[in-house]
N, C-alpha and C positions, 0 to 999 in steps of 0.2 A: 493587581498581582497576577502574574502569568503563571499558569499551572500546566502540568503535563499529564497526559493520560497514560495509564498502565500499558504495559505490553509484554507479554510472554505467555505462551500457552503450549500445551502438549496435547496430542491426540489420545483419546481413550484407547487403552490396550498397549500403550508403550511399556517397555520393560525397564524397571529401575536398576541402574548400575551404580548408584551413588554411594560414596563414602559419607560419613557424618558431615553435616553442613559445615562444621568448623574446619574441615579439611579441604573443602572445595574452594578453588581460587575465585576471585571476584569475576562476576559475569562481565563479558566484554564482547562488543560487536567488532567484527573485522574493520580496520580503517578503510575509508573510501579510497578509490583507486585513481581519482582524477588529480589534476594539478592545482586546484584552488582550495584554500582553506574554506571551511563551511561555517556559516552562521545560522542561527535559528531563533525564532520567537513564536509565541502562541497568540492567536487572535480569538476573541469571543465575539461572535457575530450573531445578531438577532434579526430574524426575518419578520418584521411587524405585519407583513401582508399575508402571512400564512400561519394557521394554527398548527401546533404540533400534531402529526397524525397518530401518534401513540399515546400522548397525554394531552388531549385537546382543550385543556384549561388555560393554555397560554400560547404565545407565539413560538415558532420553531427557533430554537437556539442551537448553535453549533460551536464547537471548539475546533480550530484549524491550526495545525502546526506548519509553519513556513520554514523552509530551508533554502539557502541561497549562497552563491559564491561571495566570500568575504574578502575585505581588504587585507586583514591580518588575522592570524590565529590567536586572538587575545580574548580575555574574559573567561568566566567559569564555563566548564563543560556542561552541556545540557543534561539535566537529570532525566533518567528514563521514565520515571513515574513517581507518584507520591506513595507514602506508606498506606494511606487510606484506599487509594485506587488499587494498590497491589493486593491488599487483603480482600477486596471485593472481587477482583479478577481471579485470584487463586481459588477462592471459595466457589465462584460460579463455574470454574473449570474443573471442579472436583479434585483440587489439590490443596486442601487446607493444611496439610502437614508441612508444606514448604514454607520456610521462613520468609515472610514478605519483605523483610529488610534486605535480604540477599538480592531479591529481584529488583527492589527499589534502587539498589546501589549499582545496577548494571552500568558499565562505562560506555559512553558514546564519544563521538569525535566533534560534533558541532559545538560551537561557542555561543552562549546566550547573548543575544542583542548586540553582537559585534557589528560594526558598520559594514554594509554591503558594498560590493564592488559596483561602481557606477556603470550605467548603461542598461539599455533594454535587452531582455533575454527571453528565450522561449520559456513558457510555463508548462509544467506537467502537473496535473491533478491526480492524486492517488486516493483510492477508496478501499478500505480494509475489508476483510471477510466478516461474516455475520458473527456476532458476539465477541469479536476481536477488537480491542482498542486500536486506535490509529497508529500507536507507536510500534505495532508489530511490523510496520513498513519503514521503520527508521533507517535500517541498513540500506535499503534501496534509495530512500530519499536523500540520505547523506551522499551516496555515490553519485546520483544525478546532479546534485548541487556542486559537488567537487569537479564535475565535468562541464559546468557553466550554465546549468538550467536553474530556474527558480521553480520550487516545488511546493505545492499546497497539499497537505495530507488532511483529509476531512474526517473529523470525528462525528459520525452520524448519531445524534443523541438518542438515547433509549434503545440503541441497537447493539450495545456492547456492555460487558461487565466492567463497570467502573469508568465513568467519564467525569473528570473533575472540572469545576468551574471556578472563576476567580473569587467568588464569595465563600468558597470552601465546601460547598455541597457537592456530592458525588452521586450521579444517577446510575441506575442499574439497567439491565437489559429487559425493559418492559415488552419489547417486541419479540422476545424469544418465545418460541412455540407458535408464532403466527405463520400463516401461509407465506412461503418465501417469494411467491410470485407478486406479492404486494410490495416488495422492497424496491425493485427497479424504478418505478415512477417516483417514489419518495426520494431515492438517491439522485435521480436525474434532476429533480427540482432543487435538491440541496446543491448540486454542482452548478446549476445555472445561477442560483443565488450567490454562491461564492465567487463565481466569475464576475457577476455584476459588482459585488463589493470590492473586489481587488482591482478592477480596471476602470472604475468610475474616476472622473477627473480629480475628485476631492481626495482620493485614496493615495497615500504615499507609495503604495505598491505600483500605481500606474506609471511611475517613473522607472520602474525596474522590469516591467512586463511588456513584451511585444504582443499586443492583443491579436495580431494576425498569425501567431505561432503558438497555438495551445493544443496540448495533447492530454489524454487521460489513460490511466491504467488502473486496474483493480485486481484484487485477489479474491477468489471464490465468489461470493455474492457480489463483491465489489467488481469482479471481472464481468459477471453476466449483467451487471447494471451499466457497464460501459456502453454497449450498443444502444440501450435505451436513452442514455444521456446524449449520445451522438445524434440520434434521431431527433431528440427534442431541441438540441442546441447546435446549430451549424458552426459555431465558433470553435468547436472541438475538431481539429484538423486530422488527428490520428488517434487510434485507440488500441489498447492491448488488454487481453483477458488472460490472467494468470490462474490457471487451474480452476476455472469456474464454469459449471454447466450452464448452457444457454437455455434455461427453462422458458424464458420469455422470447418467443420467436422474433427474429429480425424481420421486419415487414417485407412483403414481396417487392416493394419498390426498391429495397436494398439500401446498402450503405456504400457509397462510391469513394469513400476516403480510406486511406491505408489502415489495415487492421492486422494485428498479430495475435495468434492463438499459441500460447505456450503452456504446456501441461505435462503431467506425469504420463509415462508410457503405459503404465498398467491400466490407465483409464481412457486416455485420449489418443487413440489411433483409429483409423477408419474401420477396423474390425474389433475395436475394444468395447468395453461395457457401455460407455457413453455413446448415445446416438444423437445428441443435440448438436454437436459440432458439425457432424456430417450433414445433418438436416439443414443447418443454417449456412453452410459453406457457400452454396450457390448464390445466396443473397448478399454476400460480401463481394461487391462488383468492382472494387478498386484494387490497388496493390494489396496482396495478402500473403501471409505465411502461416503454415500450421506446423509447429515444431513440438516434438515430445522429448522428454528427458528420462533416460533409463534409470531405474531404481529410485526416482524421486517419489516422495510422498507429499501429501497436501501441505504440510508446513515447510517444505523445502524451498518455497518461493518467498518466504518471509523470514523475519528474525527468529521465529519460533523454532526452526530447525537448529539454528546455531545455539540459542540460549537454552533450549530444551536439553541438548546434549551436555552442556556445561552444568546443568542441574542434575545430570545423571539419568535423564529420561530420553530414551531413544527407541524408535520403532525397529524391530528386528529386520535386518536386511536393507534398511533405508540408506539412501545416498548420504554421504557425510554432509553435515549441516553447512560447513563453510564452503564446500564445493557447490552445494545447491545455491547458496547466496552468490558465489562467484559467477555461476552460469546465468542466473537471473539478472544480475547487474549487467553482465556483458551483453546479453541479447536485448534487454529492454532499453539500455542506453544506446545501443547501436540503432535500434528501431527509431527512437525519437531523434537521434542525430541525423539520420537519413531523411526523415520525413518532416522535421520541423526546422532543420538547419541546412539541409542539402548536402550533408556529408556523404562521402563514399564509404560504404560499409560492406565489404566483401563477405563478412561474417554471416550476412543474411542471404547470401547467394546459394549456400549449400553446405554440406558437412565439411568439417576441417579435422585434421588428424589430432589436433590438440584437445578437441572436445568429443571423445568417442561416445559419450552419453547421449549426444544430440542426434535426432533423426528428423528429416524433413518429409512431410507428407503431401505437399502441394505440387 
């Protein structure tokens, strides 16, 4: 039985604007903007060669959500999460008063197990932020799939509040409170294992994935784990960091493959509070862009900004949640189209009038 991991979070300090739960409309993600219908399925993968680093009594187990261009928009819509996962995630996020059934009922666009469009396509791996379930990247994953990419969203076990498995058990964030610098090598190993599993000849996904066109993007810790994964695995041809500090330095030998830094303007500018992007910038030796988004907050690059607002939770002065998702989708998909498919993407050449929130720093 395929299961889905929870997804919706809000930052501490957000201001409640909510009416009673009964008056709030159903939570909904913006529909994807590409031309293909989207299919989705979940995979339970077990790495028998590696003990779990957080609970070393057994092998490393991962849940991975696959999104892909579909032949037709048929079948049930993908559930956002289970009730058990929602309860654990809301409790872990300090939001026990929100009805988990409302979050569990969030509406997505992907259709469960609908047949994929034949043909090999570029693969994008997505890694979520720390303590955030993989489904917080559903809006981005659906959009990439609607534009012709195959997408694998990795649930890094014991690193999120609420990861459900096919037998019904749900794991908690055992790694919460650990040193964050321990995470990139764990996630890099997770990514390599997932790539092995998806591209081996015996995998049905090998018929849909062009193994010469693989990219990775992550949010927060998932973002700063992306360089580590690229250093460890040359199959990753392009990488993107969405609002994640680069606490783990990029080696002096550098990364010569394309890289995108996309973050909030309040944090990630050359003169901003963060110093890790500027320190690592010289070691990105290939094509690169450093882009900031005015008024964005940490959740603006995930579903959290959109769904949090619908729950009546919004950080004062923050960029509108749907606008944050719109910009994230546009620049991330443009980046991977350019570097994995050779598309012409003038959006990446500099500011455009339609996106006044965007600033280029390279």
